[in-house]
C-alpha positions as a Markdown table, in Angstrom:
| # | Residue | x | y | z |
|---|---|---|---|---|
| 1 | Met | -3.5 | 16.9 | 19.0 |
| 2 | Ala | 0.0 | 16.5 | 17.5 |
| 3 | Gly | 2.5 | 15.2 | 19.9 |
| 4 | Ala | 5.4 | 17.4 | 21.0 |
| 5 | Glu | 9.0 | 16.7 | 21.8 |
| 6 | Asp | 8.5 | 16.4 | 25.5 |
| 7 | Gly | 8.0 | 13.1 | 27.3 |
| 8 | Pro | 10.6 | 11.0 | 25.4 |
| 9 | Gly | 10.1 | 8.1 | 27.8 |
| 10 | Gln | 6.6 | 7.7 | 26.4 |
| 11 | His | 7.9 | 7.4 | 22.9 |
| 12 | Pro | 10.4 | 4.5 | 22.5 |
| 13 | Glu | 10.8 | 5.2 | 18.8 |
| 14 | Leu | 12.9 | 8.3 | 19.6 |
| 15 | Asp | 16.6 | 7.6 | 19.2 |
| 16 | Glu | 19.1 | 8.5 | 21.9 |
| 17 | Asp | 20.0 | 11.9 | 20.5 |
| 18 | Glu | 16.3 | 12.9 | 20.1 |
| 19 | Ala | 15.5 | 11.7 | 23.7 |
| 20 | Ala | 18.4 | 13.8 | 25.1 |
| 21 | Tyr | 17.2 | 16.8 | 23.1 |
| 22 | Cys | 13.7 | 16.4 | 24.5 |
| 23 | Arg | 14.8 | 16.5 | 28.2 |
| 24 | Arg | 14.5 | 20.2 | 28.6 |
| 25 | Trp | 13.6 | 22.2 | 31.7 |
| 26 | Gly | 10.0 | 22.3 | 30.5 |
| 27 | Ala | 6.8 | 23.8 | 31.7 |
| 28 | Gln | 7.6 | 23.2 | 35.4 |
| 29 | His | 10.7 | 25.5 | 35.3 |
| 30 | Ala | 10.1 | 28.6 | 37.5 |
| 31 | Gly | 11.0 | 31.0 | 34.8 |
| 32 | Ala | 8.7 | 29.2 | 32.3 |
| 33 | Arg | 5.7 | 29.4 | 34.7 |
| 34 | Glu | 6.3 | 33.1 | 35.3 |
| 35 | Leu | 6.7 | 33.9 | 31.6 |
| 36 | Ala | 3.6 | 31.9 | 30.7 |
| 37 | Ala | 1.5 | 33.8 | 33.2 |
| 38 | Leu | 2.4 | 37.1 | 31.5 |
| 39 | Tyr | 0.3 | 36.2 | 28.5 |
| 40 | Ser | -2.7 | 38.6 | 28.8 |
| 41 | Pro | -6.2 | 38.9 | 27.5 |
| 42 | Gly | -5.2 | 42.1 | 25.7 |
| 43 | Lys | -2.4 | 40.2 | 23.9 |
| 44 | Arg | -4.9 | 37.5 | 22.9 |
| 45 | Phe | -7.2 | 40.1 | 21.4 |
| 46 | Gln | -4.4 | 41.7 | 19.4 |
| 47 | Glu | -3.5 | 38.2 | 18.0 |
| 48 | Trp | -7.1 | 37.4 | 17.0 |
| 49 | Cys | -7.5 | 40.8 | 15.2 |
| 50 | Ser | -4.1 | 40.3 | 13.4 |
| 51 | Val | -4.9 | 36.8 | 12.3 |
| 52 | Val | -8.4 | 37.6 | 11.0 |
| 53 | Leu | -7.2 | 40.7 | 9.1 |
| 54 | Cys | -4.1 | 39.0 | 7.7 |
| 55 | Phe | -5.9 | 36.0 | 6.3 |
| 56 | Gly | -8.7 | 38.1 | 4.9 |
| 57 | Leu | -6.1 | 40.2 | 3.0 |
| 58 | Ile | -4.2 | 37.1 | 1.9 |
| 59 | Ala | -7.3 | 35.7 | 0.3 |
| 60 | His | -8.2 | 39.0 | -1.3 |
| 61 | Asn | -4.7 | 39.5 | -2.8 |
| 62 | Leu | -4.4 | 35.8 | -3.9 |
| 63 | Val | -7.6 | 36.0 | -5.9 |
| 64 | His | -6.3 | 39.1 | -7.7 |
| 65 | Leu | -3.0 | 37.5 | -8.4 |
| 66 | Leu | -4.6 | 34.4 | -9.9 |
| 67 | Leu | -6.8 | 36.5 | -12.1 |
| 68 | Leu | -3.8 | 38.3 | -13.5 |
| 69 | Ala | -1.7 | 35.2 | -14.0 |
| 70 | Arg | -0.1 | 34.5 | -17.4 |
| 71 | Trp | 2.1 | 31.6 | -18.5 |
| 72 | Glu | 4.8 | 34.0 | -19.6 |
| 73 | His | 5.2 | 35.1 | -16.0 |
| 74 | Thr | 6.2 | 31.6 | -14.9 |
| 75 | Pro | 10.1 | 32.0 | -14.8 |
| 76 | Leu | 9.9 | 35.3 | -12.9 |
| 77 | Val | 7.3 | 33.9 | -10.5 |
| 78 | Ile | 9.5 | 30.9 | -9.7 |
| 79 | Leu | 12.5 | 33.2 | -9.1 |
| 80 | Gly | 10.2 | 35.3 | -6.9 |
| 81 | Val | 9.2 | 32.3 | -4.8 |
| 82 | Val | 12.8 | 31.2 | -4.2 |
| 83 | Thr | 14.0 | 34.8 | -3.5 |
| 84 | Gly | 11.1 | 35.3 | -1.2 |
| 85 | Ala | 11.9 | 32.2 | 0.7 |
| 86 | Leu | 15.6 | 33.2 | 1.1 |
| 87 | Ile | 14.8 | 36.8 | 2.2 |
| 88 | Ala | 12.1 | 35.5 | 4.6 |
| 89 | Asp | 14.6 | 33.0 | 6.1 |
| 90 | Phe | 17.1 | 35.8 | 6.6 |
| 91 | Leu | 14.5 | 38.1 | 8.2 |
| 92 | Ser | 13.3 | 35.4 | 10.5 |
| 93 | Gly | 16.9 | 34.9 | 11.6 |
| 94 | Leu | 17.4 | 38.6 | 12.1 |
| 95 | Val | 14.3 | 39.0 | 14.3 |
| 96 | His | 15.0 | 35.7 | 16.1 |
| 97 | Trp | 18.6 | 36.8 | 16.8 |
| 98 | Gly | 17.6 | 40.3 | 17.9 |
| 99 | Ala | 14.8 | 39.1 | 20.3 |
| 100 | Asp | 16.9 | 36.2 | 21.7 |
| 101 | Thr | 20.1 | 38.3 | 22.2 |
| 102 | Trp | 19.0 | 41.8 | 23.2 |
| 103 | Gly | 16.3 | 43.5 | 25.2 |
| 104 | Ser | 14.3 | 42.5 | 28.2 |
| 105 | Val | 10.9 | 41.3 | 29.2 |
| 106 | Glu | 10.7 | 44.4 | 31.4 |
| 107 | Leu | 10.8 | 46.8 | 28.4 |
| 108 | Pro | 7.6 | 48.8 | 28.0 |
| 109 | Ile | 5.1 | 47.4 | 25.5 |
| 110 | Val | 7.4 | 45.2 | 23.5 |
| 111 | Gly | 8.9 | 43.3 | 26.5 |
| 112 | Lys | 5.8 | 41.3 | 27.6 |
| 113 | Ala | 4.2 | 41.4 | 24.2 |
| 114 | Phe | 7.1 | 40.3 | 21.9 |
| 115 | Ile | 10.3 | 39.4 | 23.8 |
| 116 | Arg | 8.5 | 37.2 | 26.4 |
| 117 | Pro | 7.7 | 34.4 | 24.0 |
| 118 | Phe | 11.4 | 34.1 | 23.1 |
| 119 | Arg | 12.5 | 33.8 | 26.7 |
| 120 | Glu | 9.8 | 31.2 | 27.4 |
| 121 | His | 10.8 | 29.2 | 24.4 |
| 122 | His | 14.4 | 28.6 | 25.5 |
| 123 | Ile | 13.4 | 27.3 | 29.0 |
| 124 | Asp | 10.3 | 25.5 | 27.7 |
| 125 | Pro | 10.9 | 24.7 | 24.1 |
| 126 | Thr | 7.7 | 22.6 | 23.9 |
| 127 | Ala | 5.5 | 25.4 | 25.0 |
| 128 | Ile | 5.0 | 26.4 | 21.4 |
| 129 | Thr | 3.5 | 23.0 | 20.6 |
| 130 | Arg | 0.8 | 23.7 | 23.2 |
| 131 | His | -0.1 | 27.1 | 21.6 |
| 132 | Asp | -3.1 | 27.2 | 19.4 |
| 133 | Phe | -3.1 | 28.6 | 15.8 |
| 134 | Ile | -3.9 | 32.2 | 17.1 |
| 135 | Glu | -1.2 | 32.4 | 19.7 |
| 136 | Thr | 1.3 | 30.7 | 17.3 |
| 137 | Asn | 0.8 | 33.0 | 14.4 |
| 138 | Gly | -0.7 | 36.2 | 15.8 |
| 139 | Asp | 2.5 | 38.3 | 15.9 |
| 140 | Asn | 3.7 | 37.3 | 12.4 |
| 141 | Cys | 0.3 | 38.2 | 11.1 |
| 142 | Leu | 0.6 | 41.6 | 12.7 |
| 143 | Val | 4.0 | 42.2 | 11.0 |
| 144 | Thr | 2.7 | 41.3 | 7.5 |
| 145 | Leu | -0.5 | 43.5 | 7.7 |
| 146 | Leu | 1.1 | 46.7 | 6.2 |
| 147 | Pro | 2.5 | 45.0 | 3.1 |
| 148 | Leu | -0.7 | 43.1 | 2.6 |
| 149 | Leu | -2.7 | 46.3 | 2.9 |
| 150 | Asn | -0.4 | 48.1 | 0.4 |
| 151 | Met | -0.9 | 45.3 | -2.1 |
| 152 | Ala | -4.6 | 45.3 | -1.6 |
| 153 | Tyr | -4.7 | 49.1 | -2.2 |
| 154 | Lys | -2.8 | 48.6 | -5.5 |
| 155 | Phe | -5.3 | 46.0 | -6.7 |
| 156 | Cys | -8.2 | 48.3 | -5.9 |
| 157 | Thr | -6.7 | 51.5 | -7.4 |
| 158 | Gln | -4.4 | 50.6 | -10.3 |
| 159 | Ser | -5.3 | 49.7 | -13.9 |
| 160 | Thr | -5.0 | 46.1 | -15.2 |
| 161 | Glu | -2.2 | 47.2 | -17.5 |
| 162 | Ala | -0.2 | 48.7 | -14.7 |
| 163 | Leu | -0.8 | 45.6 | -12.5 |
| 164 | Glu | 0.3 | 43.3 | -15.3 |
| 165 | Gln | 3.6 | 45.1 | -15.5 |
| 166 | Leu | 4.0 | 44.8 | -11.7 |
| 167 | Tyr | 2.9 | 41.2 | -11.6 |
| 168 | Pro | 6.3 | 39.5 | -11.1 |
| 169 | Trp | 7.2 | 41.9 | -8.3 |
| 170 | Glu | 3.9 | 41.5 | -6.6 |
| 171 | Cys | 4.3 | 37.7 | -6.7 |
| 172 | Phe | 7.7 | 38.1 | -5.1 |
| 173 | Val | 6.2 | 40.3 | -2.3 |
| 174 | Phe | 3.3 | 37.9 | -1.8 |
| 175 | Cys | 5.6 | 34.9 | -1.5 |
| 176 | Leu | 7.8 | 36.8 | 1.0 |
| 177 | Ile | 4.6 | 37.7 | 3.0 |
| 178 | Ile | 3.4 | 34.1 | 2.9 |
| 179 | Phe | 6.7 | 32.7 | 4.2 |
| 180 | Gly | 6.9 | 35.4 | 6.8 |
| 181 | Thr | 3.3 | 34.8 | 8.0 |
| 182 | Phe | 3.8 | 31.1 | 8.4 |
| 183 | Thr | 7.4 | 31.2 | 9.9 |
| 184 | Asn | 6.2 | 30.6 | 13.5 |
| 185 | Gln | 3.9 | 27.8 | 12.3 |
| 186 | Ile | 6.9 | 26.2 | 10.6 |
| 187 | His | 8.9 | 26.8 | 13.8 |
| 188 | Lys | 6.2 | 25.0 | 15.8 |
| 189 | Trp | 6.3 | 22.0 | 13.4 |
| 190 | Ser | 10.0 | 21.8 | 13.9 |
| 191 | His | 9.3 | 21.1 | 17.6 |
| 192 | Thr | 6.5 | 18.7 | 17.0 |
| 193 | Tyr | 7.7 | 15.1 | 16.7 |
| 194 | Phe | 4.4 | 13.1 | 16.5 |
| 195 | Gly | 1.1 | 13.5 | 14.6 |
| 196 | Leu | 2.2 | 15.9 | 11.9 |
| 197 | Pro | 0.5 | 15.6 | 8.5 |
| 198 | Arg | 2.5 | 13.6 | 6.0 |
| 199 | Trp | 2.9 | 16.7 | 3.7 |
| 200 | Val | 4.5 | 18.7 | 6.5 |
| 201 | Thr | 7.1 | 15.9 | 7.3 |
| 202 | Leu | 7.8 | 15.6 | 3.5 |
| 203 | Leu | 8.5 | 19.3 | 3.3 |
| 204 | Gln | 10.8 | 19.0 | 6.3 |
| 205 | Asp | 12.6 | 16.0 | 4.9 |
| 206 | Trp | 13.1 | 17.8 | 1.6 |
| 207 | His | 14.3 | 20.9 | 3.6 |
| 208 | Ile | 11.7 | 23.1 | 1.9 |
| 209 | Ile | 10.8 | 24.2 | 5.4 |
| 210 | Leu | 12.8 | 24.1 | 8.6 |
| 211 | Pro | 13.6 | 20.4 | 9.5 |
| 212 | Arg | 13.3 | 19.2 | 13.1 |
| 213 | Lys | 16.9 | 17.9 | 13.5 |
| 214 | His | 18.3 | 21.0 | 11.9 |
| 215 | His | 16.6 | 23.3 | 14.4 |
| 216 | Arg | 17.8 | 21.3 | 17.4 |
| 217 | Ile | 21.2 | 22.9 | 16.8 |
| 218 | His | 19.9 | 26.2 | 17.9 |
| 219 | His | 18.5 | 24.7 | 21.1 |
| 220 | Val | 21.9 | 23.9 | 22.5 |
| 221 | Ser | 22.6 | 26.4 | 25.3 |
| 222 | Pro | 23.6 | 29.3 | 25.0 |
| 223 | His | 21.4 | 29.5 | 21.9 |
| 224 | Glu | 23.9 | 31.5 | 19.8 |
| 225 | Thr | 23.6 | 30.0 | 16.3 |
| 226 | Tyr | 21.2 | 28.8 | 13.6 |
| 227 | Phe | 18.6 | 31.5 | 14.1 |
| 228 | Cys | 16.9 | 31.3 | 10.7 |
| 229 | Ile | 13.6 | 29.4 | 11.2 |
| 230 | Thr | 11.6 | 29.7 | 8.0 |
| 231 | Thr | 13.6 | 27.3 | 5.8 |
| 232 | Gly | 16.9 | 27.2 | 7.6 |
| 233 | Trp | 18.7 | 27.4 | 4.3 |
| 234 | Leu | 20.9 | 30.3 | 5.4 |
| 235 | Asn | 21.9 | 28.9 | 8.8 |
| 236 | Tyr | 25.0 | 27.1 | 7.6 |
| 237 | Pro | 26.5 | 29.9 | 5.4 |
| 238 | Leu | 25.8 | 32.5 | 8.1 |
| 239 | Glu | 27.5 | 30.3 | 10.7 |
| 240 | Lys | 30.5 | 29.8 | 8.5 |
| 241 | Leu | 30.8 | 33.6 | 8.0 |
| 242 | Gly | 30.4 | 34.1 | 11.8 |
| 243 | Phe | 27.7 | 36.6 | 10.9 |
| 244 | Trp | 25.8 | 36.7 | 14.2 |
| 245 | Arg | 28.9 | 36.6 | 16.3 |
| 246 | Arg | 30.5 | 39.5 | 14.4 |
| 247 | Leu | 27.3 | 41.5 | 14.8 |
| 248 | Glu | 27.1 | 40.8 | 18.5 |
| 249 | Asp | 30.7 | 41.8 | 19.0 |
| 250 | Leu | 30.0 | 45.1 | 17.1 |
| 251 | Ile | 26.9 | 45.9 | 19.2 |
| 252 | Gln | 28.6 | 45.0 | 22.5 |
| 253 | Gly | 31.6 | 47.1 | 21.6 |
| 254 | Leu | 29.4 | 50.1 | 20.8 |
| 255 | Thr | 26.9 | 49.8 | 23.7 |
| 256 | Gly | 28.6 | 47.7 | 26.4 |
| 257 | Glu | 25.5 | 45.4 | 26.5 |
| 258 | Lys | 26.2 | 41.7 | 27.0 |
| 259 | Pro | 24.4 | 39.4 | 24.5 |
| 260 | Arg | 21.7 | 37.1 | 26.0 |
| 261 | Ala | 22.0 | 38.5 | 29.5 |
| 262 | Asp | 18.2 | 38.6 | 30.0 |
| 263 | Asp | 17.8 | 35.2 | 28.5 |
| 264 | Met | 20.3 | 33.8 | 31.0 |
| 265 | Lys | 18.5 | 35.6 | 33.9 |
| 266 | Trp | 15.2 | 33.7 | 33.1 |
| 267 | Ala | 17.0 | 30.4 | 32.6 |
| 268 | Gln | 18.6 | 30.7 | 36.1 |
| 269 | Lys | 15.3 | 31.3 | 37.9 |
| 270 | Ile | 14.7 | 28.4 | 40.4 |
| 271 | Lys | 11.7 | 29.7 | 42.4 |
């Protein structure tokens, strides 16, 4: 099993900054224990169903895309890959910011199912490294099911000529779906400091996917910046624009709700 960022004393190869980053509240924090206990069998079943359906549809759609591929599509396909990565990065930031900043674990349905993992992650950042593939990726697979189903429907109902005209667009959508599906896996890798495959660390070093040191910026309390967790490409420009801060000010002005109030409540639990 790949090693996580906890336990820096056991890994002398960590530098001082990395060791300081690793010393989090961790799994023994009262809030972390309570949040982890809310993970239910029903939630597990939903994640299993989502992963199986999602990867079945990914395989189906990929086969059809490969069968339709033409060399003349190459420039637009490359553009679609880059654009898909950028949009996925922004959407990951928007979802991450929304779940980190607003809402409560006590909300019906979405609270325990979708907001709970974000609260747990801030007080036990290494919990994600102890999650298996299903728990890590189940929610993202659920989100991408509808566009995957729509794409599969097109491949089954439209003519070859129509599909060839739509090919660059479908490649863009497929790349956006792939980046979106694997966002939380990429996020998990950004918290895993030992035992990662060489190809993953190379992608991190080249900043094709979210690098580990880059993501550490978000995990400085009160967790109010660098929300994009697919590639992280948009974190710096959005921070320079004050994008998230301006959005929070707008919502707080309209609703009176304080950003990250629920996040702070769980962090302050001591028993």
